[in-house]
C-alpha atoms as one frame of an Amber mdcrd trajectory, in Angstrom:
protein
   0.530  -0.214   0.034   1.212   3.636  -0.837   1.131   6.538   1.881  -1.420
   8.260   0.183  -4.467   6.303   1.169  -6.743   5.388  -1.040 -10.525   6.201
  -0.121 -13.856   4.688  -2.094 -17.059   5.602  -0.806 -20.028   3.224  -2.005
 -23.356   5.254  -2.313 -26.690   3.778  -1.678 -29.326   6.215  -3.622 -29.810
   9.050  -1.310 -28.337  12.727  -2.225 -27.244  13.305   1.324 -24.906  10.562
   1.133 -22.933  12.425  -1.863 -23.205  15.827   0.814 -21.189  13.653   2.922
 -18.846  12.232   1.054 -17.982  15.116  -0.557 -17.380  17.213   2.924 -14.986
  14.272   3.816 -13.253  14.133   0.765 -12.805  17.655  -0.675  -8.983  19.241
  -0.782  -7.652  16.637   1.177  -4.544  14.645   0.440  -5.980  11.621  -0.342
  -7.398  10.052  -3.583 -10.722   9.480  -3.375 -13.415   7.652  -5.867 -17.275
   7.181  -5.500 -19.420   4.037  -6.822 -22.590   5.147  -7.199 -25.809   3.185
  -8.259 -27.282   3.690 -11.631 -30.134   6.326 -10.303 -27.487   8.801  -9.090
 -25.020   8.755 -11.910 -27.132  11.736 -14.127 -26.462  13.749 -10.863 -22.671
  13.710 -11.172 -21.047  17.029 -12.800 -19.574  16.427 -16.304 -16.139  17.565
 -15.142 -16.265  14.868 -12.307 -13.628  11.653 -12.337 -13.377   8.904  -9.964
 -17.024   8.354  -9.964 -18.169   4.686 -10.830 -21.525   3.671 -11.686 -22.304
   0.144 -10.043 -25.492  -2.243 -10.349 -25.199  -5.104  -7.741 -22.709  -6.774
  -5.252 -20.459  -8.105  -8.060 -19.922  -4.731  -9.535 -18.938  -3.608  -6.310
 -16.051  -6.648  -5.551 -14.700  -6.328  -9.066 -14.336  -2.254  -8.793 -12.716
  -2.602  -5.633 -10.393  -5.427  -6.544  -9.185  -2.763  -9.645  -9.146  -0.218
  -6.905  -7.408  -1.622  -4.383  -8.526   0.922  -1.707  -7.275   1.135   1.518
 -10.723   2.316   3.373 -14.694   1.803   1.819 -16.764   3.692   3.480 -20.475
   2.517   2.947 -23.201   5.532   2.680 -24.700   3.797   4.794 -24.875   0.534
   6.044 -28.953   0.023   6.390 -29.903   1.800   2.799 -28.739  -0.743   0.621
 -31.669  -3.540   1.040 -34.425  -0.712   1.719 -33.364   0.920  -1.683 -33.514
  -2.967  -3.125 -29.647  -2.461  -4.073 -28.996  -5.406  -2.918 -29.530  -7.870
  -0.079 -28.841  -7.714   3.919 -27.053 -11.222   3.205 -25.420  -9.394  -0.095
 -23.948  -6.769   2.204 -22.848  -8.658   5.060 -20.980 -11.132   2.770 -19.330
  -7.969   0.796 -18.346  -6.639   4.301 -16.369  -9.846   5.110 -14.793 -10.127
   2.069 -13.587  -6.566   2.569 -12.075  -7.333   6.096 -11.069 -10.568   4.785
  -9.294  -8.658   1.572  -7.655  -6.241   4.180  -9.585  -3.418   3.626 -10.439
  -1.335   6.190 -14.707  -0.292   6.655 -16.872   2.021   7.974 -20.240   3.288
   7.864 -21.749   7.148   7.670 -25.351   7.235   8.436 -26.723   8.921  12.043
 -30.265   6.155  11.348 -27.691   3.603  12.207 -26.565   4.449  15.374 -29.695
   6.258  16.335 -31.262   2.649  18.184 -27.468   2.895  20.484 -28.224   6.648
  20.871 -31.391   6.616  22.085 -32.492   2.810  22.477 -36.800   3.621  22.970
 -36.360   4.624  19.189 -38.975   2.965  17.520 -40.254   3.846  13.646 -43.830
   4.901  12.491 -43.726   4.073   9.151 -47.063   5.635   6.435 -47.649   3.225
   3.024 -49.206   4.813   0.199 -51.497   7.537   1.255 -52.765   6.714   4.282
 -53.270   9.101   6.952 -52.276   6.559   9.971 -49.400   4.794  10.885 -48.536
   1.354   9.301 -48.584  -0.925  12.643 -46.871  -4.129  10.764 -44.400  -2.201
   8.585 -43.285  -0.102  11.435 -43.041  -2.870  13.573 -40.515  -4.298  10.936
 -38.532  -1.470  10.088 -38.147  -1.581  13.744 -36.753  -4.892  13.718 -34.703
  -4.403  10.945 -33.174  -1.395  12.479 -32.589  -3.703  15.296 -30.543  -6.525
  12.945 -28.674  -3.366  11.206 -27.599  -2.089  14.678 -26.526  -5.551  15.945
 -24.457  -6.360  12.545 -22.265  -3.106  12.276 -21.902  -2.631  16.177 -18.470
  -3.036  15.593 -18.100  -1.888  12.416 -16.742   2.239  12.744 -19.301   4.502
  12.494 -18.381   8.456  10.289 -19.970  10.705  11.686 -20.310  14.669   9.591
 -21.523  16.072  12.740 -20.139  16.468  16.077 -21.021  13.233  18.252 -20.862
  13.276  22.458 -19.487   9.501  23.072 -16.407   7.838  24.818 -16.416   5.545
  22.296 -13.043   5.553  19.885 -14.863   4.190  16.716 -17.554   6.697  16.344
 -15.173   9.451  14.957 -16.609  12.773  13.922 -14.906  15.217  10.990 -14.951
  18.201   9.881 -13.047  19.518   6.614 -11.637  22.944   7.362 -10.521  22.980
   3.348 -13.664  21.969   2.024 -14.919  25.933   1.426 -12.270  28.436   0.819
 -13.794  31.366   1.105 -17.424  32.457   2.513 -18.849  35.293   2.076 -19.102
  38.309   4.348 -21.777  38.518   6.827 -24.099  40.888   5.503 -22.175  42.312
   2.845 -24.556  44.315   0.992 -25.310  43.243  -2.552 -27.562  44.959  -5.097
 -29.964  42.268  -4.564 -31.050  39.186  -2.193 -30.940  35.292  -3.315 -33.648
  33.035  -1.454 -33.040  29.478  -1.636 -35.842  27.258  -1.168 -35.096  23.587
  -1.103 -37.426  20.255  -1.539 -36.802  16.965  -1.575 -39.688  14.353  -2.999
 -40.320  12.737   0.538 -41.361  16.047   1.987 -43.549  16.568  -0.822 -45.322
  13.576  -0.240 -45.937  13.856   3.373 -47.107  17.256   3.335 -49.443  16.593
   0.318 -50.805  13.322   2.407 -50.138  14.215   6.227 -49.961  17.399   7.041
 -51.277  20.258   4.390 -52.655  19.486   1.165 -53.447  22.983   0.288 -49.414
  24.240   1.002 -48.316  24.593  -3.237 -51.003  27.640  -2.929 -49.451  28.541
   0.301 -46.073  28.733  -1.272 -46.982  30.450  -4.279 -48.231  33.295  -1.862
 -45.381  33.610  -0.155 -43.588  33.361  -3.017 -44.849  36.018  -5.107 -45.113
  38.518  -1.833 -41.090  38.247  -1.272 -40.990  39.162  -5.271 -42.908  42.197
  -4.251 -39.820  43.471  -3.128 -37.540  43.966  -6.153 -33.892  43.290  -4.384
 -35.287  39.722  -3.916 -33.975  36.785  -5.942 -35.690  33.409  -5.336 -34.589
  29.774  -6.563 -37.378  26.628  -5.706 -35.368  23.848  -6.387 -38.137  20.783
  -5.702 -40.373  17.829  -7.454 -41.351  18.313 -10.908 -44.939  17.551  -9.141
 -44.907  20.343  -6.862 -44.649  22.544  -9.928 -47.312  20.668 -11.878 -49.631
  20.938  -8.731 -48.657  24.977  -8.354 -48.121  25.883 -11.837 -51.115  28.468
 -12.295 -50.074  30.172  -8.601 -46.534  30.641  -9.190 -45.431  34.040  -9.940
 -44.254  34.878 -13.562 -41.139  36.736 -12.947 -37.761  36.724 -14.238 -36.519
  36.969 -10.248 -38.349  33.250  -9.910 -36.284  30.135 -10.979 -37.899  27.022
 -10.706 -35.481  24.149 -10.656 -36.620  20.838 -11.032 -34.180  19.429  -9.443
 -30.044  19.739 -10.421 -27.042  17.731 -10.577 -24.578  17.741  -7.228 -22.050
  20.347  -7.997 -25.026  23.124  -9.314 -26.770  22.613  -6.324 -24.053  23.229
  -3.841 -23.408  26.254  -5.686 -26.939  27.655  -5.182 -26.257  27.347  -1.867
 -23.095  29.095  -1.863 -24.696  32.080  -4.065 -27.459  31.537  -1.387 -28.003
  34.674   1.663 -30.273  32.683   2.957 -31.701  28.802   2.842 -35.308  27.449
   3.752 -35.762  24.053   4.007 -39.052  21.283   4.865 -36.613  19.424   6.317
 -34.620  19.653   9.983 -32.594  16.637   8.974 -31.419  17.318   5.198 -27.552
  16.692   4.877 -27.129  19.444   2.680 -27.703  21.788   5.633 -24.361  20.876
   6.091 -23.190  22.915   3.263 -24.928  25.605   4.842 -22.946  25.890   7.863
 -19.766  25.080   6.122 -20.742  28.331   3.662 -22.546  30.150   6.333 -25.493
  30.905   4.685 -28.629  31.206   7.343 -31.531  28.955   7.186 -34.908  28.624
   8.843 -37.342  25.986   8.374 -41.421  25.797   7.080 -41.858  21.802   8.535
 -39.698  19.371  10.322 -39.801  17.042   7.922 -40.270  13.665   6.615 -37.962
  11.928   8.800 -38.734  13.192  12.092 -42.567  12.444  11.514 -41.128   8.368
  10.987 -38.554   8.885  13.886 -39.198  11.787  16.385 -35.942  10.684  18.112
 -34.212  12.109  15.332 -35.102  15.890  15.866 -33.904  15.322  19.571 -30.917
  13.921  18.153 -30.320  16.734  15.417 -31.015  19.506  17.705 -28.523  17.963
  20.453 -25.902  16.942  17.976 -26.320  19.649  15.180 -27.502  22.471  16.247
 -26.168  22.411  19.272 -29.121  22.963  21.461 -30.343  25.605  19.818 -33.708
  24.775  17.523 -33.622  25.842  14.305 -35.970  28.889  13.781 -39.703  27.700
  12.713 -41.571  30.001  10.036 -45.300  29.591   9.116 -45.659  28.966   5.807
 -49.396  30.582   6.098 -47.773  33.342   7.151 -45.941  36.423   5.591 -42.227
  36.133   5.733 -40.333  39.456   6.540 -39.644  40.857   2.867 -35.945  41.230
   3.304 -33.573  38.815   4.292 -31.660  41.094   6.685 -34.558  42.089   8.493
 -34.722  38.177   9.382 -31.725  37.471  10.133 -31.038  40.273  12.315 -34.282
  39.764  14.121 -33.473  36.467  14.919 -29.566  36.630  15.337 -29.206  33.935
  12.721 -25.627  34.928  11.668 -24.500  34.341  15.228 -26.669  31.085  15.323
 -24.308  30.061  12.225 -21.238  30.650  13.535 -21.394  29.220  16.727 -22.638
  25.955  15.341 -20.017  26.170  12.740 -17.369  26.673  15.607 -18.014  23.650
  17.347 -18.247  21.207  14.356 -14.836  22.754  13.663 -13.672  20.933  16.571
 -14.007  17.336  15.455 -10.696  16.009  14.137  -9.700  15.762  10.049 -10.965
  13.623   7.592  -7.389  12.621   7.502  -7.302  11.440  10.957 -10.291   9.358
  10.539  -8.726   8.103   8.288  -6.195   6.915  10.537  -8.267   5.692  12.812
 -10.285   3.967  10.636  -6.750   1.862   9.329  -5.998   1.158  12.699  -9.033
  -0.162  13.822  -9.085  -2.618  11.141  -4.954  -3.428  12.763  -6.459  -4.493
  15.821
C-alpha cells in the first residue's frame, strides 16, 4: 500500500450521502473514488472524475479489486437493502470479503446509530396515501433497525456532525479545507438571493399528511417576497410541485423554478444564497449551509421526523447544539428582506456558533488513520 490512502465511498440512493462524501473528501491529501448506483449517475457533473456506476455486489467486488482502496465507507450501512440495491445477506457478505481483503470498513449514516444513542427509538412508517401509521410496517422497520445495529455494532461509524461519546469507533469529522472562502456576513449586494429546498419525500409527506393546500400557500409567499425588488428566489423541488401549482407561481424573471439539478450545481446554489429555506431540519445538504455560513430557516420539521421523532432531538443536540432551528409558519407572510429576518433572529450568530463547534472535530485524514488502526486491531 502507498502512503497516499485510497478511499472508496459506496453510495446507496440518497443525495445526502453524496453531501457527506463530498464534505469528507474535498481538498484532502488522499485519493477518493465514488461508487454510485445508476440512478444517481445522472446527477454527477460532467467534469467529475473517480466516479463509477454499479448495479450489484459483483460490480462492487470487481471495482474494489481494481481500485484496491485502503478504506471503504458504506453510505450508509442500512439503505442498500431498503432501496433494493442488494440484499442484507449480500451486504454482510461484501463486508466480510472486504475485511478478509485487508480493507478498512466504515459506515456513515446517523440513522444506523440512533438505536445505540436512544434505545427507546422506534419507527412510525406510513405506506401509500394512508394518514394513519402502518403498524405492521413500523414493527418490521424497527426490527430491521435492530438487526442492522447488531450487525454493524463493531464497525466504525463516521459522523459529519459532532457526537458526544466515549466510543473510539464513532468518528466525527470537520473538513476545514472544504470551503476555501465564504461570503462576508451581511455583505450589501444589489439583491438578496433566497434558496428554497424541498425533497420528493417531504412533498409526499406534506400532500398526504399535513397540508394538501400548501402549494398555493407557498406560491403566495413567493409572490409576496417578489414584491420587494431586491429579492431573487430559486426553488429546488420535485417536478410534481410545479405541476400542482403551475397556475399559482408568479411569472417573474426573478423566480427560478428548478426541478432538481446535479450535485455541483446545487452546492453552487447554496454557496450563492443569502438565506436558505428548508422543509426538513435533517437534510444533509444543510451542512453546506454551515460550511458556507448561509443562515437557514424552516417551514416544517420534515418527513424523517415524522418517521422517527427521536431524530429531531438527536439533531437539536448534536447538530444544532441545543439551539432549535427557526420554524416559520408557511401560512404567514415572511419578512420582506433577508437581512431583516437574519437580524431579528440573530441567525448569523446561530450559524457561526454551530460551525465553531463543528470545527473542533478531527480532520478527515485523522479519521482515515483511525479507521486503518481499527482494522489492524
